[in-house]
N, C-alpha and C positions, 0 to 999 in steps of 0.2 A: 225310817229307822236311823238313829244316830250312829255316827262312826264308832263311838265308844261301845255301843251295843253290838255292832258288827264285830268289833275286835274281841269282845267277850265271847261271842258265839264261836268265833274262829278258834280261840285257844281251847274252849271247851271241846270242840270237835277233835282237836289234836290229842287231848287227853283220852277221849274215847278210842282213838286209833291205837293208843298204847305204844307210842314211839319209845324205843329202848332208852334207858338212862345210863350215863357215864358215872364212874365211881366218885370223881371229884370235879369241882368246877375247873381247876387248873388242867386236869386231863381233858375235859371237854373243850377248854379254850385252845388246846394244842391244835385242834382242827381248824382254827382261824389263822394260825401262824403263816401259812403259805401266802396269804394275801395281806393280812393286817400286821404281820410281823410279830415277833416274840412279845408277849404281854400287851399286845395291841399297839405297838409303836411301828408303824409302817415303814418299810424300806422300798416300797413299790410305787412308782409314779402313777398317779391317778387313783390310788387307794388311800382312804383316810386313816389316820391314826385314831384309834378308839380308846386308848388308855386314858383313864381319868374322867371319861364322860359320865354324866349322871345316870343313875339307874332308870329314872323316868324316861330320859331321852333315848336310851338304848332300847327299852321296851316299846316305846312309841314308834321308833324307826323300824324295828323288826316287824311290828304289826303292819306298818305301811308297806314294807317289802312283801310280806306274805299276801297281802290283799291286792298287790299289783298297783297300788296307788303311787308308790315311789318306784321309778324306773331303775332297773339294774342290768348290767351287761355281764357277759361271760368273762371269767378270769381263769387263767391256767394255773393249776395246782402243780406241786413239785413232781407228781407222778405223770404229768402231761394231760390229765383229764381237765375238762372245763366245768365250771360251776358258776352260779350266779347267786346273789343275795336272796332272790325270790325262792330259789330252790332250797337254799340253806334254811331260810325262815320257815318254809313249809314242812321241813323234815323234823324240826325241833319241837319238843313238847313245851308246854307252859313252864313246867318245872325247870327244864334245861335252859330256857331263855332267861328265867329269873336267876338261875345260878350264874350264867354268863354276865348278866347285868351287874350282879354284885361283885363278880371277879374283876371285871374291867374298871368298875368305879373305884376300886382300891389300888389300881395301878397308877404309876406316875407318867404323865404325858411328857414326852421328850421333844422339845422344840428344836428342830434342826435348821442350821443356817441354809438359806436358799437365796439365789440371786434375785435382786429386785431393783426397780428404778426408784431412786430417791425422789425424783420429781413426782412420779405417780403415787408413791407411798405418802407423800405430803398431802396430795389431793385426796387420797383415800382416807387419810386421818380425818379430814374435814367432813367428808361424806359420811363416814362412820359416826362421827359425833352428832351430826344433824339427823341421821336416819336410823342408826342401828344400835347406838349405845344403850338405849333404854332396855332392850331385850337381850343384848349381848354385851354385858358390862365388862369394864376393864379391857377394852379392845378385844373382847371375845375370849378372855381368859377364864371368866367366872363359870363355875359349874352350877352355881346356885340358881341361875335363871332357867335351867333345864332346856337350853337351846343349842347345845353342842359347843365344841371348842373351835375357835377360829384363829386365834393368835398362834403363829407357828405351824398351822395346819398345812398339809400337802397342797402346794400351789396348783398342780394339775387337777387335783380333785375339786378344788374350789372353782377353777375355771370351767370344769365340766358341769358343775352344779348350776352356775350362772347361764351356761349355754342351754341346759335342759329347761331352765325357767324361761329363757328368752324364746325358745321354740315351742313352749306350751307343753312340753313332755312332762315337766314337773310343775304342779300347781300347789302353791302354799296357801296358808290361811289369808283371808281378805286383807287383814292389816298389813301383813308382809308384802302381799302383791301390790298394794297401793304404794308402799315405800319403794319397791322395786321399779314400778312404773314412773315414780317421781324422779328417781335417780337417772333412769334411762332418758326421760324427757329433757332433763337439764344437762346431762353429761354424755349421753349416748353410751356406746360400748366401752369408751374410755373410763367411764365411771366404775364399771364392774372390774376392769383391769386394774384400776387404781386401788380398789378395795382389796383385791387379791394381793397386790404388792404391799399394801399397808399391813395386812395380816402376816405376810412373809417377813416383814421388817421387825415384827414384835416378838422378840425372843425372850 
């Protein structure tokens, strides 16, 4: 069975469960503020900003969390309780996820200044041009490629993603995994650190 078929069955199952709906997309999105910040611009280290990401990327990522394909760790909410993206994705209905996707796609991604090594950023620029630009255009700024936003993204979040890939905890599509292996073979872990610093330098 294809992963797209699995996702279709998953969302259909949530509809049958009848998860309650919120009045508006903005009200629903308030539940994301503790971790992802107001309107999806994160102020929390290790948590990505999701403002401005494409609807397709949001929907696809939520499905991967719900299926357990994409790893997620516990984060503390303002009331002290813990939650994970898997738990969040499992509780939302298809309608709610669609509403959130549309809401965050309309928000403005705010790139924040972060410390970075100019030397590593320069190497990262070369690595990106050789391996990443085709799918992550304009230094990872473009939402048209449905591949997430990299330029100005939270550094700790990107570092964690590369660690998950390196440990085998997160497995991407074959094309991306080949490029990841190519970067590691040529540059080692410094290659990933350099990519992270390059994206941090792109404001």
